[in-house]
Every structure is written in structure tokens, then in C-alpha cells.
N, C-alpha and C positions, 0 to 999 in steps of 0.2 A: 721790496717780499713781506712776501701772506704766507699767512700757515693754511693749512690744505687739512681739514677732517677724515678727508679721502684718500686712498693709497697713488692715487694722481693726483698728479703739484697744479691750482688754480694759478695762472698769472692771465697779467696783460685786460685782454678784453672782457673774458671769460670770467672773469672776475662780477661782474655785475652782474652772473646767475644764481652766482655761491650767495646773494647779499640773505637773501628770505632763507636762506638756511643754515647764514651768519645772525642770523637773526635769529630763528632757533635758540641755535646751543644758546645767545644770547642770554636768550626769557627763562630756555633749560637751569641758568645755570641760579639765574635768580628766586625761580622757585627754588634749589637749590639750596640757594645760601638763606633764605627764610626759611627751610623748614629745618636746615641744621646749626640755624643760631638765633641763639632768644632776640631782642628785643632792643635796638644801638636803642644809647638813648645819651640826651644832646648835650650833656656834659659830662664831668668826673669830674666828685670831689676831689678834696683832700684826703677824706679819710679813707677814701673806696680804694681797695684793695691792686693793682697791676698783677700779672702777667705778661708779661713780655710788651710790658707799659700799654697795657688795656686791660680794664679788667670787665668787660665782655668777655676777654678770650682763657679768662681763671676757672672756669662748667667748660669749658670745649679743650677733649679731643686731641693729640700730640694731630693726629692725622685726618684732622677738618680743622685746621688751619692755613693759613701762606703766608710764606715764608720768605724774600730774599738771600739766596747762592750766593756766594762771590766763585766762578773760576780759577781756579788756581790763585786761589787769596790771596799768599805771600809774597806773590809773585811780584811790586811793585814796584814803579819810573815815575818818573818824573813831566808831567805835563806838560811845558816848556821846555823843559833842555832836556831830553830823553838819553839817554846816557844806552844803557839796557832793554829793549822788546823788555815790558810788564805789559800784565792785565788789571793794575787796581792801579787806581792814582793815590789811595791812602795806606796806611797800612792796618793793620790785622786789629789796636785798642780802635784806633778812627773808622772802620766801622761798623766794629759791632755796638758804639758809640751812636754810631748813625741809624743804629734798627736790623744791621744785617745780621740773617742767625742761621744759615746756615756758611759753613765754610767748609772750603777743598782742595786737600794737601794732598799733593801729590809724590809719590815717594818711590826719594829711589835708595843706594848704597852711599854712603859720606867716607867721609875720607880715610877713616881706621873699620876694621874689618864689622863692630858695635855697634858701631852708628848710623844713624836714618836721615836720611841727606830730602830736604824741598827743590827741586828744581822743574824749571818751564822755559823751554820746552826738554832745554836737558843744562845738564852741571854749568857750560860751556856759556848757556846765554844768560840762563835768569837764577841764580844761585839763592835759593833763600833761605839759607842755613842748615840750622839743625831741628830734626822734626822736634826734641826736649825744646829746645830754643823754644820756639811758635806756642808750646800746649805749655808750655810754662807765664805763655803772657793772654793765654786764654782765661787756665784755671784766677790766675789772678782780677779777673778783670771777670767771671764766675762773685771772685770771693769779694769784693765790688756791688755786684751785683743780685741781689739772693733773693730778686724777683722774675726773677731771666733764663729761659733753657733757650739749649747754645746745641747745632745739629752740626756733624762734623764728619766730611766724607773722605776716609779712603783710599784713593785713586792710586788703577796700576794695578796692571796681570800679566806681566814676566814681569815687575823690577825686581834686581837684583840683589835688596837691601831683605833679609833676612827674617822671615815673620815672628819671630820669638824677639830681637828687637824693636821689632816697633810694640810693641807689648812694654817692654824695657825702659820704650820711652813715655809712655804714658805713666806710669810706676816711679820712674827718676821722676816725672814733674809735680807730679801727686794730686793731678788733675783724674786718676783714677776712681776716686773716694763719690765722684759729680758723677758716674758714669753708671745708666742707668743696665740692669741685668743681663741681658738678652730681648729678643723681640717679645711682649707679655701675647695670652692668648686676643686680650682689648687691649688698644692703648688707654692706658691711662691720662687724666684731662690733664691742663696745663696746669693746675692747680692740685692739681694729686701729684703731680712729679716734683715741684718746687716744697712741699712741705713735706712728701721725703725723704730730701733732697738725691734725686737720682734727677740733676736740670741739665743733663749731659747729653744727648744719643750719640751715639759712634754707626759707623756705618760701612762695612769694609769691600767694597771690589771684589778682591782679588782670595776667594775658597780659603785660601792659603792662609794668609794676613789672618782670616776670624776664625781660623778651627784651632791656630796656633797660643790663640785669648784664651786658657782655659779655663779663666773666670765669666768668659761666657757675654763681658764688653763689648764685641764686634759685632755688629751684626752683617751678616751679608748678603749681600743686593741680594742673589739670587733665590726669588720665591718672597721679594721682602719688597724690593725698592722696584719699580717699573720708570727706566731712564729711557726718555725718548731718544728719535734717533738727532746728533749734532756732531757737530759744532756744521756751521754751513762757511759757502764763500757766497762772496755778498754778490744779493741775482739768485742768490737758489733763492727755495721757495718756502718760509717757514716747515717742516710738516708735524705729525701726529701719531705717527706708527712709532714702535712695531704693535701692533693689535694682536690680542688674543691672549690679554692678562690675564693670569691661573690666578696663587692667591697674592699676588701680591699687593701692601695694603697706601704705600707713599708713591705719588709721581712726581715724579724728578724729570725740571721740562729745562733744556742747555738753553740757552737764546743768548748766543754771542754767533758774531763771524769773526775769519780767520781770511791769512790770506799767505800765497804763497811767497816767502824774502828771504832773504843773503843775510848774514850775520856770520863772520868770522870764516868765512868766506866756502862755507855750507849755507846751504838750501835748506829750509823747512815748508813742510806746508802748512801748518796751524800756524806759523803766528798772527797776535792780535794784528784784529783792525778797527784800529783808533780813530775811526773819522762818521759821521754822519749819524750821532749817537745820540741826540737828538730825537732822530727818527728810531733807530734799533733803540734806545728805553724812552721811548716813549710810547703816542700811539701803538704801533707793531708789538712791543710787550706788550701790551691789552691785549689786543684780539687774537696775537701767542695765545696767551694763557688762557681767554674765558674761550675761543674755538679748541682747540682739545678737552681745557673740559666740559666739552659735551659731546666731544668725537668718545672720547675713554672712558667718559662714567667716571671715573675718579675724582675726587678731592684733587686741587693745584697744588703740590705744597711745596716747591718748593723750583722755585723759577731762577736756574742757573746765569747769572751776567759778567759781563766786564765793563771795567770802567762805572760802575753802581751810581758814583756822584752825578757821571753825564745823561741829561733825561732825567725823567721824576719815575721812579718806577713802585718805588712809594704810595702815591696815589693808589695806582692802579690792583696792587700790593690790599690799601686798605679796602677798598671796592672788593674784594672778594674776599675779605673777611665781614662784608657790612658792618660796618667801622663809619663812625664820622669822618669826611673830609674837606680837606679849603672848598668851596666851590659845591657841597651837600643841598641841591633838592630838588625840586621836580625836572626842571631838564637839563641832570643829567642822567637820566632813568637808564639812558643807552650810552654808551661807550663812543668815547666821540671822536675814533680812529672811524666811525662811516663818512662824517665829515672832513675830518683828518686827509682822503685818499681820497682825491681829485677824483680816482675813475670811478666812484661813487655815487649816486647822483645826490643830492638833498632829499631831506625827508622834508 
């Protein structure tokens, strides 16, 4: 699977013809990163302040930072003996401990009229429990990690959960005290957000859920988040559309593969695909991010993945943020996906 910066997909032998344009995208990204980023230090001293684990990010605006986010973050499964389909092998705390900074919650109505449940793809497959309980986990983590900014994506546009009860879950969990109140005219730096105590950003795909939050800390996707095409079936092309960005300042790229499978006698078209993860979450992750960054002319803020701990999604994220990484030297100036794909001639 390879991404394309044009509405027409590029695959097979045609991929060679896109090498030079892809390289231009890479060079454009490198130039943009250098313009937007402070110089990368060789090491971080113990006295330096850290923001999302790196001192260099403290002066970066929220929308000038790249991060890993997890698709259906709550939908865990066992790697060796899975009893139910899931999208992640580690729980919410484990994800945050590892460096994940974006969480995606699929909302539906709970067992009572006032509860909101987290389910994927529905509650008969992977029931992640009540939203309020997961939010308490996130709050506890924020309580203990005072120099980190976390983003929550509330997903679902036609859910049967009451919008008002979604807000109630945030209030009951006590996590609302960390929430940024509405999208600012200019995104603050991570350091400023940490100083202000507004270390949680919440985006809502549902306009009804966003408008029901009278305190204004549910920021609607519309006009703010550009979510690219996805998910993908195995063998399909990674895409960088839709095109024609208007006022969106946050770029969210779904980067995970789904399959059609049956569970409990019912067929689902969006079941997780836990195979070839070293490739999907390896050089294809980097190529997808870099290519869409060049095509969209907007910072890549969140790459949404399944099974984030398989492959390596964090090294490319460090690169996008102009941060040091293992093996960082002049030979790694260009991403390794050029060498990793057998259809691409070596340099």
C-alpha cells in the first residue's frame, strides 16, 4: 500500500514514476520543519523542562506538533489468544505511558438512559465499558503527568447516546477541569497550555455533541479538523484527500487497515487487520505521513493507527517533529521507505 498526493491512486510499476515527486514532498517537509522548529539539541539535561516528553516542544504551537493517536483506543485484545477482536494490545494507561497523545473514543448509548458506552465496532463485539470510567483513567494519568497535553477525539455522528450525557461523563470524571475551552484564534504553545492547566483538547465529530457542551470545551470537527480518507482494505492505496481545505488547522490521518469478517454470526466490514504490522506501522506509516504533509500543505498532527506498539510509529513521529532519534545521522536525511520498497531503485 502506498499513498498518493493526487486523487488518482499510484501503485505497482507506476510507483517508480512518482519517486521524484515524493522526494520533493520529503524535501518540502524537511524545509517546513526547519522553518517551524527550533534547533534540535543533542541531549536533554535533567534541568530542562519537558513538554510531551521533549523540551523542544514547549515552544511549539499545538497545531505544529505531530503525535501518534490510537484508533478505538479502548478496544483492547490479547495478542496471543484474542477472545474478541480489538484494535490495540495495550490499555489506555499503557498507551499514554508509551507516548501516544491522541485517543479515539467511539460513542454509543449505554445500558441505562443516562450512560454512554465505548464500543467497537458495536457493543456485541468489543465493549469497552462506560465513557466515564475511561475518562477517569485519562484524568488519573494527567494528574500524574503534569507536563503532557492529551487530545481526545469523540467519534460517531449518528450515535444513539444523548449529547448531554457525554458532557456529564466528563464532569463526573472530573477531567473537564483540564479541558481547553473552545478553539482559540491562534493555537497556544504546549508550554502555555501546561502553564494554564488546559492540558486536554477534545474534538467532537458530532455537531450535536459539540453544541450540547455549554462550557465550550468540545471543539467540533467541522471547520477545525481535516480528517483524511480512511480506513483502508488490504491492498488499497493510502490516500491524501479530501482536497480543498478551508479553515481546518488540525490534520488527522487514519492509517490502519480493516477487513470484512464475521463475529457472532454477523458480518462486519470494519474489523481490524492485525497482519503485516511491521510494514503498515513501519515505512508505510512514514511514507503516508510525509506524502500527505506535502500534498495538503498543513502540518501532520495525528496519525491514527491500530496496534501502535507493533512496528515503529514513534521514530517517524520524532523525525516529523525534528527531534533526535536512535540512529540519527546524515545518512538518515531521507526516509528509509525509499530503500524498503523493492519497486523503488536505490540511491
